[in-house]
Each structure stands twice: as structure tokens, then as C-alpha cells.
Backbone bond lengths (Angstrom), bond angles and torsions (degrees), N, CA, C in turn:
res aa  C-N    CA-C-N  psi(-1)  N-CA   C-N-CA  omega(-1)  CA-C   N-CA-C  phi
1 M - - - 1.447 - - 1.537 110.63 -
2 K 1.328 117.39 -37.17 1.460 120.45 179.00 1.525 110.99 -66.62
3 I 1.327 116.10 -36.71 1.467 119.68 179.44 1.532 109.43 -66.54
4 F 1.321 116.50 -42.59 1.460 120.90 179.07 1.527 110.41 -59.87
5 R 1.323 116.92 -44.19 1.467 120.96 179.08 1.521 110.87 -64.22
6 A 1.313 116.85 -39.07 1.467 120.61 179.85 1.535 110.48 -65.41
7 V 1.316 116.21 -42.79 1.462 120.06 178.83 1.523 109.78 -65.51
8 L 1.307 116.64 -44.02 1.458 121.07 178.83 1.529 111.07 -61.39
9 H 1.315 115.73 -42.38 1.465 121.03 178.35 1.538 110.20 -61.51
10 C 1.321 117.08 -42.83 1.475 120.89 178.03 1.522 111.39 -62.46
11 L 1.310 116.72 -40.08 1.462 119.97 178.41 1.521 111.26 -63.79
12 F 1.307 116.98 -42.75 1.458 120.26 177.75 1.529 111.51 -62.72
13 L 1.319 116.26 -39.67 1.461 119.96 177.99 1.528 111.12 -64.07
14 L 1.320 116.48 -41.01 1.464 120.30 178.66 1.533 111.21 -63.93
15 L 1.318 116.01 -43.54 1.465 119.45 178.72 1.521 111.80 -64.31
16 A 1.318 116.14 -37.52 1.462 119.98 179.07 1.531 110.76 -69.49
17 A 1.325 116.79 -34.39 1.461 120.92 -177.87 1.523 112.27 -75.78
18 F 1.310 117.64 -29.16 1.459 121.28 -176.02 1.529 112.09 -126.63
19 P 1.332 118.32 62.79 1.460 119.06 -179.66 1.524 112.85 -68.40
20 A 1.320 118.48 -28.84 1.464 120.58 -179.59 1.521 110.90 -65.80
21 A 1.303 117.08 -32.35 1.459 120.01 179.67 1.525 110.50 -63.75
22 S 1.318 116.60 -34.58 1.463 118.92 179.40 1.525 110.96 -69.61
23 F 1.370 117.76 -31.36 1.458 120.48 176.95 1.521 111.53 -64.46
24 A 1.330 115.95 -39.74 1.456 119.64 -176.44 1.525 111.83 -63.64
25 Q 1.307 117.86 -25.97 1.448 121.85 -177.72 1.533 112.71 -88.45
26 M 1.318 116.65 -20.22 1.456 120.03 -175.84 1.528 110.29 -80.72
27 P 1.331 117.85 132.32 1.467 119.19 176.02 1.530 110.15 -71.39
28 L 1.310 115.64 154.81 1.457 120.43 179.11 1.520 110.41 -80.78
29 T 1.311 115.50 145.60 1.461 120.37 171.20 1.529 107.29 -74.20
30 P 1.320 118.35 165.25 1.472 119.05 176.89 1.534 112.82 -57.06
31 A 1.308 117.13 -38.61 1.467 120.08 179.28 1.529 110.57 -66.80
32 Q 1.324 116.94 -42.02 1.464 120.32 178.27 1.527 110.90 -64.87
33 A 1.313 116.90 -39.41 1.467 120.82 178.81 1.533 110.18 -63.60
34 A 1.325 116.64 -38.30 1.465 120.39 178.18 1.526 110.68 -66.64
35 I 1.326 116.77 -40.61 1.469 121.10 177.44 1.519 109.95 -63.00
36 L 1.322 116.61 -44.42 1.463 120.81 179.37 1.528 110.38 -61.70
37 K 1.311 117.20 -46.24 1.461 121.18 -179.77 1.528 110.90 -59.98
38 R 1.330 116.15 -43.84 1.470 121.06 179.59 1.527 111.05 -62.52
39 D 1.339 116.26 -46.59 1.462 120.08 -177.16 1.529 112.07 -67.92
40 V 1.324 117.04 -37.83 1.468 120.13 177.54 1.522 109.66 -67.52
41 Q 1.326 117.25 -38.76 1.465 120.21 178.35 1.521 111.00 -64.66
42 K 1.336 117.24 -40.45 1.465 120.80 176.64 1.529 110.55 -60.81
43 A 1.338 115.60 -44.95 1.466 120.41 179.70 1.528 110.58 -63.23
44 Q 1.330 116.63 -40.79 1.457 119.77 -179.72 1.534 110.80 -68.24
45 D 1.311 117.74 -40.01 1.464 121.08 177.58 1.535 110.67 -60.30
46 H 1.330 115.75 -43.16 1.467 120.62 177.83 1.527 110.11 -63.23
47 Y 1.327 116.58 -43.44 1.464 122.25 178.79 1.526 110.28 -59.20
48 V 1.311 116.82 -47.41 1.469 121.70 -178.77 1.524 110.23 -62.20
49 R 1.338 117.47 -44.60 1.471 120.66 179.13 1.523 111.07 -59.91
50 Q 1.332 115.90 -44.92 1.463 120.72 -178.25 1.525 111.33 -64.61
51 V 1.331 117.48 -46.97 1.468 120.84 -178.70 1.524 109.88 -64.66
52 A 1.328 117.71 -39.96 1.468 120.98 178.31 1.530 110.50 -61.80
53 R 1.318 116.12 -42.28 1.469 120.50 178.30 1.529 110.55 -64.06
54 I 1.318 117.25 -45.52 1.467 122.06 -178.43 1.527 111.30 -63.38
55 A 1.329 116.16 -45.73 1.466 120.82 -175.19 1.523 113.13 -84.58
56 G 1.334 117.13 -13.55 1.457 120.41 -179.33 1.519 113.06 71.46
57 V 1.352 115.07 38.36 1.473 120.58 179.68 1.527 108.95 -126.28
58 R 1.319 115.46 173.29 1.467 120.11 177.11 1.525 109.89 -77.31
59 E 1.314 115.87 154.42 1.465 121.19 178.68 1.522 110.98 -60.46
60 A 1.318 117.65 -34.91 1.469 120.89 179.81 1.523 110.95 -61.87
61 Q 1.329 116.81 -35.20 1.462 119.75 178.37 1.527 111.01 -67.67
62 V 1.323 116.14 -38.00 1.468 119.79 178.51 1.523 109.42 -67.55
63 R 1.323 117.33 -43.82 1.473 120.03 179.16 1.527 111.01 -60.31
64 Q 1.321 116.52 -38.11 1.457 120.19 177.95 1.529 111.18 -66.26
65 A 1.317 117.10 -30.18 1.463 121.74 -178.20 1.531 113.17 -82.91
66 L 1.333 117.54 -12.14 1.462 120.25 -177.10 1.531 111.30 -65.80
67 P 1.331 117.01 127.48 1.469 119.79 176.96 1.523 110.80 -84.60
68 D 1.322 115.92 167.73 1.457 121.48 173.13 1.524 106.88 -71.83
69 R 1.314 117.48 110.17 1.471 121.52 -172.95 1.519 114.10 -63.49
70 A 1.304 117.01 -26.95 1.463 119.41 -177.96 1.525 111.57 -68.58
71 R 1.324 117.00 -22.03 1.457 119.92 -174.92 1.518 114.00 -109.51
72 I 1.310 118.69 -7.13 1.454 122.43 -173.03 1.527 109.77 -111.91
73 T 1.334 115.95 130.20 1.457 119.50 -179.56 1.520 112.46 -85.10
74 D 1.337 118.04 -26.03 1.462 121.52 179.65 1.532 109.60 -131.48
75 P 1.344 116.41 78.27 1.472 119.53 -176.59 1.524 113.46 -60.50
76 A 1.329 118.28 -34.09 1.469 120.46 -178.23 1.523 110.77 -60.75
77 S 1.317 117.32 -42.24 1.467 120.32 179.14 1.521 111.48 -63.52
78 R 1.324 116.03 -38.80 1.471 119.55 178.70 1.522 111.20 -66.83
79 V 1.318 116.93 -41.01 1.467 120.51 178.68 1.529 109.53 -64.69
80 I 1.317 117.01 -44.86 1.466 121.49 179.69 1.526 110.09 -59.90
81 A 1.324 116.94 -48.70 1.468 120.78 -179.52 1.530 111.34 -61.55
82 A 1.322 116.68 -41.82 1.466 120.20 -179.84 1.525 111.36 -66.06
83 L 1.328 117.30 -41.58 1.465 120.22 178.96 1.522 111.00 -66.43
84 E 1.322 116.96 -40.46 1.463 120.29 177.66 1.531 110.23 -62.93
85 H 1.309 116.78 -40.18 1.466 120.73 178.64 1.532 110.65 -65.80
86 Q 1.322 116.55 -43.64 1.472 120.71 179.45 1.527 111.60 -61.23
87 Q 1.334 115.30 -42.15 1.463 120.22 -175.21 1.524 112.70 -84.26
88 G 1.325 116.54 -20.22 1.454 119.94 -177.75 1.514 113.42 74.18
89 R 1.329 116.06 20.13 1.472 120.95 178.23 1.525 108.86 -149.83
90 A 1.311 114.92 156.52 1.455 119.98 179.94 1.534 110.63 -80.82
91 L 1.317 115.50 145.17 1.459 120.23 172.59 1.529 108.03 -79.05
92 S 1.305 116.38 153.75 1.473 119.87 177.97 1.521 109.37 -71.42
93 E 1.307 115.29 161.67 1.471 120.03 178.35 1.528 110.51 -62.35
94 E 1.314 116.90 -34.09 1.468 121.12 177.68 1.530 110.30 -65.05
95 Q 1.330 116.68 -42.69 1.463 120.46 178.27 1.532 110.40 -63.93
96 K 1.322 116.33 -43.18 1.470 120.36 179.51 1.526 110.67 -61.83
97 A 1.322 116.46 -43.58 1.472 120.37 179.65 1.527 110.46 -64.21
98 S 1.330 116.78 -39.62 1.465 120.65 179.09 1.526 111.16 -65.77
99 I 1.328 116.85 -40.85 1.469 120.23 178.30 1.524 110.23 -64.88
100 R 1.327 117.52 -40.02 1.475 120.09 177.52 1.534 110.88 -64.17
101 A 1.324 117.08 -37.27 1.469 120.49 177.87 1.526 110.48 -65.81
102 V 1.326 117.10 -41.72 1.463 121.02 178.46 1.527 109.49 -65.33
103 E 1.327 117.33 -37.43 1.468 121.44 177.01 1.527 110.83 -61.18
104 T 1.323 116.95 -41.40 1.461 121.02 178.01 1.525 110.73 -63.35
105 E 1.335 116.46 -42.77 1.464 120.70 177.26 1.527 110.80 -62.18
106 F 1.330 116.12 -41.31 1.463 120.58 179.76 1.530 110.85 -63.01
107 S 1.314 116.70 -45.39 1.472 120.44 179.56 1.525 110.99 -60.69
108 A 1.329 116.27 -41.48 1.468 120.18 177.85 1.531 110.52 -64.94
109 A 1.316 117.20 -39.74 1.471 120.72 179.37 1.526 111.07 -64.59
110 V 1.328 117.16 -38.76 1.469 120.42 178.22 1.524 110.18 -66.28
111 Q 1.330 117.25 -42.83 1.466 119.90 177.83 1.523 110.88 -62.51
112 D 1.319 117.28 -41.50 1.470 120.58 177.08 1.527 110.73 -62.71
113 A 1.314 116.80 -40.42 1.468 121.15 179.48 1.528 110.46 -62.40
114 E 1.329 116.31 -40.54 1.471 120.10 179.07 1.530 110.66 -64.75
115 K 1.321 116.66 -42.14 1.461 120.11 178.79 1.525 110.76 -65.93
116 N 1.325 116.25 -43.93 1.465 120.77 -177.89 1.536 111.68 -66.55
117 A 1.311 117.39 -34.52 1.464 120.15 -179.23 1.524 110.79 -62.74
118 H 1.313 117.11 -36.13 1.472 120.42 179.51 1.525 111.69 -71.31
119 R 1.321 117.39 -24.90 1.472 120.60 -177.97 1.516 113.08 -83.35
120 K 1.312 117.59 -18.42 1.469 120.49 -174.24 1.491 111.92 -91.01
């Protein structure tokens, strides 16, 4: 009985120490999924506006250049290459650096949205 209590106590300590890990395993409710979808869409809209402003193109061109994020390890490079191909000219190093910075902000916003969806 003492061993069982000790094991149980250790499990409780582990759960208390790593509450975020338990969130990652829990499926989202329909309401949480809707919140996540909305927040990711807001982040993507902001990303598209910023990249369009930086590259001097229309938002539709940026949306067309967006890769499938689940399959691409470096989305910023794909967007840059696609925009350069569309325009027929290379972007400046400053523009490329700015797009990479916006990509980092977007990734952070998506991660925040995922965390926030589990809390709501």
C-alpha cells in the first residue's frame, strides 16, 4: 500500500510539473477549434498584409505563394522564391530579412493561438 501511494504521489507531482503536456494531448472542443481557426486566420491575414507591403505586391499574390505549412520546413524561403518568380526579379536582402522576421512572428502567433484555444 505504501508503494502504491508513493507511485501515485509521483504521478501527481509529474502532472503538476507539466500541465502544458496534458493540454497537448487533449482534443479541442468544437468551440475551441473555432477559436483556434479564427485566431490562426487573423494571424495569417496579418502575415499576408505585412509580406505584401514588404514585397510591394498585392495580397492575392502573397496568398498564392503561401505553401502548405504542414509539409514545408522553411515557409519563408518558399514564399520569397514564389514572389521572386511571380515578379521576375529578386527581392532585396532587406526585404528577405523582413519577410523572415514576419514569418517568425506568424509562427509565434500560431503557437499562442494553439495554447489559448486549450484555455478557453
